[in-house]
C-alpha positions in Angstrom: 0.0 0.0 0.0 2.8 2.4 0.9 4.7 1.5 -2.3 1.6 2.3 -4.4 1.3 5.6 -2.7 5.0 6.3 -3.3 4.6 5.6 -7.0 1.4 7.7 -7.3 2.9 10.7 -5.5 6.2 10.5 -7.3 4.3 10.7 -10.6 2.1 13.5 -9.4 4.9 15.6 -7.8 6.2 17.1 -11.0 2.7 17.4 -12.6 1.2 19.3 -9.6 3.9 21.9 -9.5 4.8 22.2 -13.2 1.5 22.0 -15.1 0.8 25.8 -14.6 4.3 26.5 -16.0 3.9 24.1 -18.9 0.8 25.9 -20.1 2.1 29.3 -19.3 4.9 28.5 -21.7 2.1 27.5 -24.2 0.8 31.1 -24.0 -2.2 30.3 -21.8 -3.5 33.2 -19.7 -3.6 32.9 -15.9 -7.5 32.7 -16.2 -7.3 29.7 -18.5 -4.9 27.9 -16.3 -7.0 28.6 -13.2 -10.2 27.4 -15.0 -8.6 24.1 -15.8 -7.5 23.6 -12.2 -10.9 24.6 -10.9 -12.7 22.2 -13.3 -10.4 19.4 -12.1 -11.2 20.1 -8.5 -14.9 20.3 -9.1 -15.2 17.0 -11.0 -13.0 15.5 -8.4 -15.6 16.2 -5.7 -18.2 14.2 -7.6 -15.8 11.3 -8.2 -14.8 11.2 -4.5 -18.5 10.7 -3.4 -19.0 8.1 -6.1 -15.9 6.2 -4.9 -17.0 6.4 -1.3 -20.5 5.1 -2.0 -19.1 2.2 -4.1 -16.6 1.2 -1.4 -19.4 1.2 1.2 -21.4 -1.2 -1.0 -18.5 -3.7 -1.0 -16.3 -2.7 -3.9 -12.7 -3.7 -3.0 -10.1 -0.9 -2.6 -8.0 -2.1 -5.6 -10.6 -1.3 -8.2 -10.9 2.5 -7.8 -7.1 2.7 -7.6 -6.8 0.7 -10.9 -9.4 3.0 -12.5 -7.6 6.1 -11.2 -4.3 4.8 -12.7 -5.9 4.3 -16.1 -7.5 7.7 -16.0 -4.2 9.4 -15.0 -2.5 7.6 -17.9 -5.1 8.9 -20.3 -4.6 12.4 -18.8 -0.8 12.2 -19.3 -1.2 11.3 -22.9 -3.6 14.2 -23.5 -1.6 16.8 -21.6 1.7 15.7 -23.2 0.6 16.8 -26.6 -2.1 19.5 -25.7 -1.5 22.9 -27.3 -5.0 24.4 -27.1 -7.4 25.0 -24.2 -9.7 22.1 -25.1 -7.0 19.6 -24.8 -5.8 21.1 -21.5 -9.3 21.1 -20.1 -9.9 17.4 -21.0 -6.6 16.5 -19.4 -7.5 18.4 -16.2 -10.9 16.7 -16.1 -9.3 13.3 -16.4 -6.8 14.2 -13.6 -9.7 15.3 -11.4 -11.6 12.0 -12.0 -8.5 10.0 -11.2 -7.8 11.9 -8.0 -11.4 11.6 -6.9 -11.5 7.8 -7.3 -8.0 7.3 -5.9 -8.1 9.1 -2.5 -11.0 7.5 -0.7 -9.9 4.0 -1.7 -6.2 4.5 -0.9 -7.0 6.1 2.5 -9.4 3.3 3.4 -6.8 0.7 2.4 -4.5 1.9 5.2 -6.3 0.3 8.2 -7.1 -2.8 6.1 -3.3 -3.2 5.5 -2.3 -2.9 9.1 -1.9 -6.5 10.4 0.0 -6.6 13.7 0.4 -2.8 14.2 -1.8 0.2 14.9 -3.5 1.9 11.9 -2.3 5.3 13.3 1.3 4.2 12.5 0.1 3.0 9.2 -1.2 6.4 8.3 2.1 7.9 9.4 3.9 5.5 7.0 1.4 6.3 4.2 2.0 10.0 4.6 5.7 9.5 4.7 5.5 7.7 1.3 3.4 10.6 0.0 5.9 13.2 1.1 8.9 11.2 -0.3 7.1 10.7 -3.6 6.0 14.3 -4.0 9.4 15.7 -3.0 11.4 13.5 -5.4 8.8 13.9 -8.2 9.0 17.7 -7.9 12.8 17.6 -7.8 12.9 15.5 -11.0 10.4 17.9 -12.6 12.7 20.8 -11.7 15.6 18.9 -13.3 13.6 18.2 -16.5 12.6 21.9 -16.6 16.2 23.0 -16.4 16.9 20.7 -19.3 14.1 22.3 -21.3 12.2 19.0 -21.3 9.4 20.2 -19.0 6.6 18.1 -20.6 8.4 14.9 -19.8 6.8 15.2 -16.3 3.8 13.6 -18.0 5.9 10.7 -19.2 7.3 10.3 -15.7 3.8 10.1 -14.3 2.7 7.7 -17.0 5.6 5.3 -16.1 4.6 5.6 -12.4 1.0 4.7 -12.9 1.9 1.8 -15.2 4.1 0.5 -12.4 1.2 0.9 -10.0 -1.0 -1.3 -12.3 1.7 -4.0 -12.3 2.0 -3.9 -8.5 -1.8 -4.1 -8.1 -1.9 -7.0 -10.6 0.7 -8.9 -8.6 -0.4 -7.9 -5.1 -4.0 -6.4 -4.8 -4.8 -4.2 -1.8 -6.0 -6.3 1.1 -9.7 -6.0 1.7 -11.9 -8.3 3.8 -14.9 -6.0 4.3 -17.4 -7.6 2.0 -18.7 -10.3 4.3 -18.8 -8.0 7.3 -20.6 -5.3 5.2 -23.2 -7.7 4.0 -23.7 -9.1 7.5 -24.1 -5.6 8.9 -26.6 -4.7 6.2 -28.6 -7.9 6.9 -28.7 -7.2 10.7 -29.8 -3.6 10.2 -32.6 -4.6 7.8 -33.8 -7.4 10.1 -33.8 -4.9 13.0 -35.9 -2.4 10.9 -38.4 -5.1 9.8 -38.8 -6.3 13.4 -39.3 -2.7 14.6 -41.8 -2.1 11.8 -43.8 -5.2 12.6 -44.0 -4.3 16.3 -45.0 -0.7 15.7 -47.6 -1.3 12.9 -50.5 -2.2 15.2 -50.0 1.1 17.1 -50.0 3.2 13.9 -46.4 4.3 14.5 -45.0 3.1 11.2 -44.3 6.6 9.8 -42.6 7.9 12.9 -40.4 4.7 13.1 -39.4 5.2 9.4 -38.5 8.8 10.1 -36.5 7.8 13.1 -34.6 5.1 11.1 -33.9 7.6 8.4 -32.4 10.0 10.9 -30.4 7.2 12.5 -28.9 6.4 9.1 -27.2 9.8 9.0 -26.4 10.1 12.7 -22.9 8.7 12.2 -22.0 11.9 10.4 -22.4 14.2 13.5 -19.1 13.2 15.2 -17.2 13.7 12.0 -18.2 17.4 11.6 -15.5 18.8 14.0 -12.7 16.9 12.2 -14.0 17.9 8.8 -14.2 21.6 9.7 -10.7 21.6 11.1 -9.4 19.6 8.1 -10.7 22.2 5.7 -8.7 24.9 7.5 -5.6 22.7 7.8 -5.7 21.6 4.1 -6.3 25.2 3.2 -2.9 26.1 4.6 -1.3 23.2 2.7 -3.0 24.6 -0.5 -1.7 28.1 0.3 1.9 26.7 0.4 1.5 25.9 -3.3 -0.4 28.9 -4.4 -0.3 32.0 -2.2 3.2 31.7 -0.7 5.1 31.7 -4.0 3.2 34.9 -5.0 3.8 36.5 -1.6 7.5 35.8 -1.8 8.0 37.3 -5.3 5.8 40.4 -4.5 7.6 41.2 -1.3 6.2 42.6 2.0 5.9 45.9 3.8 9.7 45.9 4.6 10.8 42.7 2.8 12.1 43.1 -0.7 10.7 40.8 -3.4 12.5 37.5 -3.7 13.7 36.1 -7.0 11.9 33.1 -8.6 15.0 31.0 -7.9 15.0 31.9 -4.2 11.3 31.3 -4.0 11.6 27.9 -5.6 14.5 27.1 -3.2 12.2 27.9 -0.2 9.4 25.7 -1.5 11.9 22.9 -2.0 13.1 23.4 1.6 9.5 23.0 2.8 9.1 19.7 0.8 12.4 18.4 2.1 11.4 19.2 5.7 8.1 17.4 5.3 9.9 14.4 3.8 12.3 14.2 6.7 9.8 15.0 9.5 6.7 13.0 8.3 7.7 9.6 9.7 9.2 10.6 13.1 6.4 13.2 13.9 3.6 11.0 12.5 4.9 8.0 14.5 5.2 10.2 17.6 1.7 11.5 17.6 0.3 8.0 16.6 1.2 6.8 20.1 -1.0 9.6 21.7 -4.6 10.6 21.6 -6.4 11.9 18.4 -6.9 15.2 20.1 -3.2 15.6 20.8 -2.2 14.9 17.2 -4.7 17.3 15.8 -3.8 20.0 18.4 -0.1 19.6 17.6 -0.9 20.1 13.9 -2.8 23.3 14.5 -0.1 24.6 16.8 2.4 24.1 14.0 0.2 25.9 11.5 -0.4 28.8 13.9 3.3 29.3 14.6 4.2 29.0 10.9 1.6 31.5 9.8 2.6 34.0 12.5 6.2 33.8 11.3 5.1 34.3 7.6 3.1 37.3 8.7 6.2 38.7 10.6 8.4 38.2 7.5 6.5 41.1 5.8 7.5 43.5 8.5 11.3 42.9 8.4 13.8 43.6 5.7 15.5 40.2 6.3 12.1 38.5 6.3 13.3 35.7 3.9 15.0 34.1 6.9 11.7 34.1 8.8 10.0 32.4 5.8 12.7 29.7 5.9 12.1 29.3 9.6 8.3 29.2 9.2 8.6 26.2 7.0 9.8 24.2 10.0 6.5 24.5 12.1 4.4 24.3 9.0 6.0 21.0 8.0 5.7 19.8 11.6 2.0 20.7 11.6 1.4 18.9 8.3 3.3 15.8 9.5 1.2 15.7 12.7 -2.2 16.7 11.4 -2.8 14.8 8.2 -2.2 11.2 9.4 -4.1 11.9 12.7 -7.1 13.4 10.9 -7.3 10.3 8.6 -7.1 8.1 11.6 -9.8 10.1 13.4 -12.2 9.5 10.4 -11.7 5.8 10.8 -12.0 5.7 14.6 -15.2 7.8 14.6 -17.0 5.9 11.8 -18.7 2.4 11.7 -17.4 0.0 9.1 -20.3 0.3 6.8 -19.8 4.0 6.3 -16.0 4.3 6.2 -15.8 4.6 2.4 -18.1 7.6 2.4 -16.2 9.0 5.5 -12.9 8.9 3.6 -14.7 10.5 0.6 -15.8 13.4 2.8 -12.3 13.7 4.3 -10.7 13.9 0.9 -13.4 16.5 -0.1 -11.7 18.8 2.4 -8.6 18.9 0.1 -10.9 19.7 -2.9 -12.8 22.5 -1.0 -9.6 24.1 0.3 -7.9 23.8 -3.2 -10.8 25.9 -4.6 -11.5 28.4 -1.8 -8.1 29.1 -0.3 -6.4 30.3 -3.4 -9.4 32.5 -4.3 -9.4 34.2 -0.9 -5.6 34.6 -1.0 -5.7 36.1 -4.4 -8.2 38.8 -3.3 -6.2 39.6 -0.2 -2.8 39.7 -2.0 -4.2 41.9 -4.8 -5.9 44.3 -2.3 -3.1 44.5 0.2 -0.1 43.9 -2.0 1.5 41.6 0.6 0.6 38.6 2.7 0.5 40.1 6.2 -3.3 40.0 6.5 -3.6 36.6 4.9 -1.2 34.9 7.2 -2.7 36.6 10.3 -6.1 35.6 9.2 -5.1 31.9 8.8 -3.4 31.9 12.2 -6.5 33.3 13.8 -8.7 30.8 12.0 -6.6 27.9 13.2 -6.8 29.3 16.8 -10.5 29.7 16.5 -11.2 26.0 15.6 -9.1 24.6 18.5 -12.2 24.3 20.8 -13.7 21.9 18.2 -11.1 19.3 19.2 -13.0 18.8 22.5 -15.6 16.7 20.6 -13.0 14.4 19.0 -12.7 11.0 20.5 -12.4 7.4 19.2 -15.7 5.6 19.0 -14.9 2.5 17.0 -11.9 0.2 16.8 -9.8 1.0 13.7 -9.3 -2.7 12.7 -11.6 -4.6 10.4 -14.1 -5.5 13.1 -14.8 -1.8 13.8 -16.5 -2.8 17.0 -17.7 0.1 19.2 -15.3 1.2 22.0 -17.0 0.5 25.3 -17.6 3.1 27.9 -16.1 4.1 30.3 -12.9 4.7 28.3 -9.9 2.7 29.4 -7.5 5.3 31.0 -4.5 3.0 30.4 -4.9 3.2 26.6 -2.6 6.1 25.4 -5.1 6.9 22.6 -8.0 7.4 25.0 -6.4 8.3 28.4 -6.3 12.0 27.5 -10.0 12.2 26.9 -11.1 12.1 30.6 
């Protein structure tokens, strides 16, 4: 599972960071490039929900990942030779579909692959594979760009997804949910029929049906705090790719504009930090409560955003930007695997596919909303001071939501409810008293 994620992120690393430059060189306007990225994000939201629903109906995790690899291969072939807007748009739509099918399935595959160790450590390993793949893919993309072979990033991704298909053919992702999902559905239906038969003589059939319908969606309520916080956190991750480069090249109130080379070096520094910190930090927070991991992530984001805001007020602010990358990489390394684990531990087995679809929607929402908000603020202010102060304040404002976060189901395949009272000797639940 980790190797598949490594291959996928390695292929995507260069494509994510260099596609805007590829089509800028093809004389596309900024509006045209943005329209393609927005269309990709929008169609990805639909594909995520479809993937989640199919997974909850018993589809094995390998099939959406296989479909995503084929769609990504088609996108690479289209984008490699695209010179007009229509070809670019088709390629972006295919990428959005691929990402939408891929993420819920590959996230759900993590706890299913964890035999003999905690799924929280599995998510730390998975995010480490993502970070290593994106960093090396982006580095290779930069090398290809310097050799004036920038479109070869699509050939690199094509080779990566073909390798994914071979790995999945030899070793499909583990998935033993089908029998348990069918058993759970049968038990639920029998319970509903029994309830209906008992209530019919009393004329309460309609009220029971309404109650059952409400119960079907009650599992969503505990997820709301994690989803809200995740939108904010992934928004900061999105701003690292969109607003921060613009902020650096525009300069601040006292900081002079940085060159494109210096800005690229600082972005590479952030990717390197994440690659190095992801496993030790993710493994560290995995041994503690969900609330602790999410809180450490928000603390890192708050500290980093304050340093970025301060960089605008100092002539040597570039050193503060470099320093800010450390807590931001720390925050990302702590937050993302813990948030994915929280979605698993707060959701019953029969709804985990849709839960992962909703979690991955946070990335799509923030990828659309955060750059738009940042663009308005940067154009209006001319620097990023207000933007980074606003993000730090927003992260601080959502910290109280973490009080509602606690594990409700075991993360393993049984997904049995955690009994109350909580076991104070368990490091993942002791902090909840």
